[in-house]
C-alpha positions in Angstrom: -90.7 145.7 -56.6 -91.6 146.6 -60.2 -88.0 146.3 -61.3 -87.7 142.8 -59.8 -91.0 141.8 -61.4 -89.9 143.1 -64.8 -86.6 141.3 -64.5 -88.4 138.0 -63.6 -90.8 138.5 -66.6 -87.8 139.1 -69.0 -86.0 136.0 -67.7 -89.2 134.0 -68.0 -89.6 135.1 -71.6 -85.9 134.4 -72.4 -86.1 130.9 -71.0 -89.4 130.3 -72.9 -87.6 131.3 -76.2 -84.6 129.1 -75.3 -86.9 126.1 -74.7 -88.8 126.6 -78.0 -85.6 126.9 -80.0 -84.3 123.7 -78.3 -87.6 122.0 -79.2 -87.2 123.0 -82.8 -83.6 121.7 -82.9 -84.6 118.4 -81.4 -87.4 118.0 -84.0 -84.9 118.8 -86.8 -82.4 116.3 -85.4 -85.0 113.5 -85.2 -86.2 114.3 -88.7 -82.7 114.3 -90.1 -82.0 110.9 -88.4 -85.1 109.4 -89.8 -84.5 110.7 -93.4 -80.7 110.3 -93.7 -80.8 106.8 -95.1 -83.6 107.6 -97.5 -81.9 110.6 -98.9 -78.6 108.7 -99.5 -80.6 106.0 -101.3 -82.9 107.9 -103.6 -81.6 111.4 -104.0 -78.5 110.5 -106.1 -80.7 108.6 -108.6 -83.2 111.4 -109.2 -83.4 112.8 -112.7 -82.3 116.3 -112.2 -82.7 119.2 -114.6 -79.7 120.4 -116.6 -79.2 123.6 -114.7 -78.7 121.7 -111.4 -75.2 122.5 -110.2 -72.8 119.8 -109.2 -72.7 118.7 -105.5 -69.5 120.5 -104.7 -71.1 123.9 -105.4 -73.5 123.7 -102.4 -70.9 124.0 -99.6 -69.2 126.8 -101.3 -72.5 128.7 -101.9 -73.6 128.2 -98.3 -70.3 129.4 -97.0 -70.6 132.8 -98.7 
């Protein structure tokens, strides 16, 4: 009986973590959809400091 209860508790905890991770992804998706137009409109026109790398560097750096 205790083994079955422990297995149920572990599965319940696993599903709880999965649900919270999914909630975080959904919130991130909604935020990105709401901000995508604003970022494309104002970010390119910001006055960036001289050490700011060019845009092509970011995908290369994140891929490493």
